[in-house]
PLY file of the C-alpha trace (Angstrom):
ply
format ascii 1.0
element vertex 213
property float x
property float y
property float z
element edge 212
property int vertex1
property int vertex2
end_header
9.15 13.96 -13.74
9.64 10.58 -15.40
6.51 8.59 -16.18
6.86 4.89 -16.89
5.05 3.52 -19.92
3.86 0.15 -18.62
2.21 -2.65 -20.55
-1.41 -3.56 -19.90
-0.61 -7.28 -19.98
0.88 -9.18 -17.03
4.68 -9.08 -16.87
6.69 -12.25 -16.37
9.62 -10.14 -15.20
8.90 -7.19 -12.88
9.86 -3.69 -13.99
12.36 -1.88 -11.75
10.72 1.49 -11.11
13.55 3.38 -9.37
17.17 3.71 -10.49
19.10 3.55 -7.24
18.95 3.55 -3.40
16.36 0.81 -3.09
14.23 -1.47 -5.21
10.65 -0.99 -6.40
9.27 -3.77 -8.59
6.10 -3.36 -10.64
4.70 -6.80 -11.48
1.82 -5.47 -13.58
-1.51 -7.27 -13.54
-1.39 -10.04 -10.95
-5.14 -10.70 -10.57
-7.23 -11.39 -13.73
-9.92 -8.79 -14.43
-12.98 -10.86 -13.47
-11.39 -12.02 -10.21
-10.17 -8.49 -9.50
-13.75 -7.22 -9.86
-14.96 -9.82 -7.37
-12.24 -9.02 -4.84
-12.90 -5.30 -5.25
-16.61 -5.70 -4.48
-15.90 -8.03 -1.53
-13.36 -5.67 0.01
-15.72 -2.70 -0.28
-18.45 -4.65 1.53
-16.58 -6.78 4.08
-13.68 -4.66 5.31
-14.33 -2.68 8.52
-13.53 0.69 7.01
-13.01 3.70 9.27
-11.98 7.29 8.65
-8.27 7.77 9.15
-6.78 10.31 11.54
-4.06 12.69 10.40
-2.04 15.29 12.27
-1.99 18.49 10.19
-0.36 21.59 11.67
-0.74 20.11 15.13
-4.44 19.31 14.77
-6.00 15.85 14.53
-8.49 15.60 11.67
-10.56 12.79 10.19
-9.86 12.08 6.54
-12.40 11.29 3.84
-10.12 8.41 2.93
-11.02 5.25 4.86
-8.52 2.77 6.30
-8.40 -0.66 7.94
-5.62 -2.66 9.64
-5.52 -6.48 9.72
-2.94 -9.00 10.90
-1.90 -12.41 12.21
-2.17 -11.04 15.76
-3.59 -7.87 17.36
-0.53 -5.88 16.29
-0.44 -2.22 17.17
0.71 0.11 14.40
1.41 3.80 14.95
1.71 6.44 12.23
0.69 10.11 12.05
0.44 10.04 15.87
-2.42 7.53 15.64
-2.31 3.90 16.84
-4.42 1.12 15.35
-4.97 -2.45 16.54
-5.01 -5.19 13.89
-8.27 -7.03 13.20
-8.38 -10.77 12.39
-7.99 -11.66 8.72
-11.05 -12.17 6.56
-10.98 -14.97 3.97
-10.37 -12.68 0.99
-7.34 -11.09 2.65
-5.87 -14.49 3.51
-6.20 -15.57 -0.13
-4.73 -12.34 -1.50
-1.88 -12.45 1.01
-1.02 -15.94 -0.20
-1.05 -14.83 -3.84
1.30 -11.91 -3.09
3.57 -14.11 -0.97
3.83 -16.70 -3.75
4.67 -14.00 -6.29
7.26 -12.21 -4.16
8.73 -15.04 -2.07
8.12 -12.90 1.03
5.99 -13.71 4.08
3.77 -10.94 5.46
1.95 -10.79 8.82
-0.22 -7.69 8.41
-2.01 -5.47 5.92
-2.96 -1.80 5.89
-5.84 -1.05 3.52
-6.87 2.32 2.08
-10.13 3.25 0.38
-10.10 6.32 -1.86
-13.64 7.19 -2.93
-12.58 9.43 -5.84
-9.40 10.83 -7.34
-9.72 13.91 -5.16
-8.63 11.78 -2.20
-4.91 11.02 -2.09
-1.86 10.70 0.12
0.89 13.27 0.76
4.62 12.59 0.45
5.81 10.12 3.11
7.87 6.99 3.64
6.82 3.85 5.49
9.66 3.74 8.01
7.67 3.41 11.24
9.45 1.66 14.11
6.78 -1.06 14.23
7.78 -2.35 10.79
10.63 -4.72 10.01
13.58 -2.56 8.95
14.07 -2.72 5.17
11.20 -5.21 4.99
9.26 -5.58 1.75
5.85 -3.94 1.28
3.54 -5.53 -1.28
1.02 -3.04 -2.66
-2.00 -4.58 -4.38
-4.44 -2.24 -6.17
-8.11 -2.67 -7.09
-10.52 -0.26 -8.73
-9.64 3.00 -10.40
-6.21 3.23 -12.04
-4.17 5.87 -10.21
-0.74 7.43 -10.61
1.74 6.60 -7.82
4.79 8.86 -7.44
8.26 8.60 -5.91
10.69 11.37 -4.89
14.29 10.83 -3.80
14.96 12.48 -0.44
18.40 13.83 -1.42
18.35 14.42 -5.19
14.61 15.31 -5.37
14.32 13.17 -8.50
10.69 12.21 -9.15
9.05 9.48 -11.17
5.61 7.92 -11.42
3.90 4.67 -12.30
0.24 3.95 -13.07
-1.17 1.26 -10.79
-3.79 -0.76 -12.63
-6.80 -2.71 -11.37
-5.41 -6.01 -10.03
-1.74 -4.97 -10.17
1.11 -5.48 -7.71
3.91 -3.08 -6.74
6.61 -4.17 -4.29
8.89 -1.78 -2.37
11.91 -3.40 -0.71
15.45 -2.91 0.56
16.45 0.65 1.46
13.63 2.26 -0.53
11.90 3.73 2.54
15.19 5.22 3.78
15.91 7.08 0.55
12.58 7.67 -1.21
9.25 9.31 -0.42
6.07 8.22 -2.15
2.57 9.61 -2.56
-0.77 9.13 -4.29
-1.39 12.50 -6.01
-5.00 13.73 -6.00
-6.64 14.18 -9.39
-9.98 15.43 -10.68
-9.78 13.08 -13.65
-10.83 10.03 -11.58
-14.36 9.82 -10.15
-14.47 6.15 -9.10
-13.08 4.41 -5.99
-9.78 2.62 -5.49
-8.84 0.09 -2.80
-5.16 -0.42 -1.99
-3.77 -3.26 0.13
-0.24 -2.88 1.49
0.99 -6.15 2.93
3.64 -5.54 5.58
5.75 -7.26 8.23
5.47 -6.10 11.81
8.71 -6.69 13.76
7.46 -8.83 16.65
10.82 -8.57 18.43
9.96 -4.96 19.26
7.31 -6.22 21.68
4.47 -4.15 20.30
1.70 -6.64 20.94
-0.95 -5.56 23.38
-1.25 -9.08 24.77
2.48 -9.59 25.46
0 1
1 2
2 3
3 4
4 5
5 6
6 7
7 8
8 9
9 10
10 11
11 12
12 13
13 14
14 15
15 16
16 17
17 18
18 19
19 20
20 21
21 22
22 23
23 24
24 25
25 26
26 27
27 28
28 29
29 30
30 31
31 32
32 33
33 34
34 35
35 36
36 37
37 38
38 39
39 40
40 41
41 42
42 43
43 44
44 45
45 46
46 47
47 48
48 49
49 50
50 51
51 52
52 53
53 54
54 55
55 56
56 57
57 58
58 59
59 60
60 61
61 62
62 63
63 64
64 65
65 66
66 67
67 68
68 69
69 70
70 71
71 72
72 73
73 74
74 75
75 76
76 77
77 78
78 79
79 80
80 81
81 82
82 83
83 84
84 85
85 86
86 87
87 88
88 89
89 90
90 91
91 92
92 93
93 94
94 95
95 96
96 97
97 98
98 99
99 100
100 101
101 102
102 103
103 104
104 105
105 106
106 107
107 108
108 109
109 110
110 111
111 112
112 113
113 114
114 115
115 116
116 117
117 118
118 119
119 120
120 121
121 122
122 123
123 124
124 125
125 126
126 127
127 128
128 129
129 130
130 131
131 132
132 133
133 134
134 135
135 136
136 137
137 138
138 139
139 140
140 141
141 142
142 143
143 144
144 145
145 146
146 147
147 148
148 149
149 150
150 151
151 152
152 153
153 154
154 155
155 156
156 157
157 158
158 159
159 160
160 161
161 162
162 163
163 164
164 165
165 166
166 167
167 168
168 169
169 170
170 171
171 172
172 173
173 174
174 175
175 176
176 177
177 178
178 179
179 180
180 181
181 182
182 183
183 184
184 185
185 186
186 187
187 188
188 189
189 190
190 191
191 192
192 193
193 194
194 195
195 196
196 197
197 198
198 199
199 200
200 201
201 202
202 203
203 204
204 205
205 206
206 207
207 208
208 209
209 210
210 211
211 212
């Protein structure tokens, strides 16, 4: 496994995390520490967190990890055989969305948030290729709280690599990344504090997945 040695200071030029079959850019620290602390506290308090549902060996279970789904409209989003309806943006999400859009030059219309209470909560290998999402659309991943390792594995070659996502940092997955790479948040006993992750996404409205259409 390749681990990237990333600088603690903000990067003017993003680091390309993967070698081929897609593009993953790590922009480093996007939100200054004091502001990141404020956003972290606000998100913990104001987001309508709910336990996620996962299908494991044919059984639906509730995860310790909490999730929330927000968007421009009441978009439906289905993954792991569970469908969620987007809630209206709160002010902090609108501001953060604008910051990520300015940095990446990409417009997003939705955001899936995850709350991991400790390092023992993680995410298994998967790719974000659900039919609701714009094909090959960018996903902007903004992290707050505990620094966690984020891993990638190529679907064909099985090559793996990892990057540490810092408090206030931005990672962007784009192009054919979801078609060729899996990613996960490995659990660890070395982290005992929470992490909040925001993944700004683009729902493909042409697929007619709005409940009010």
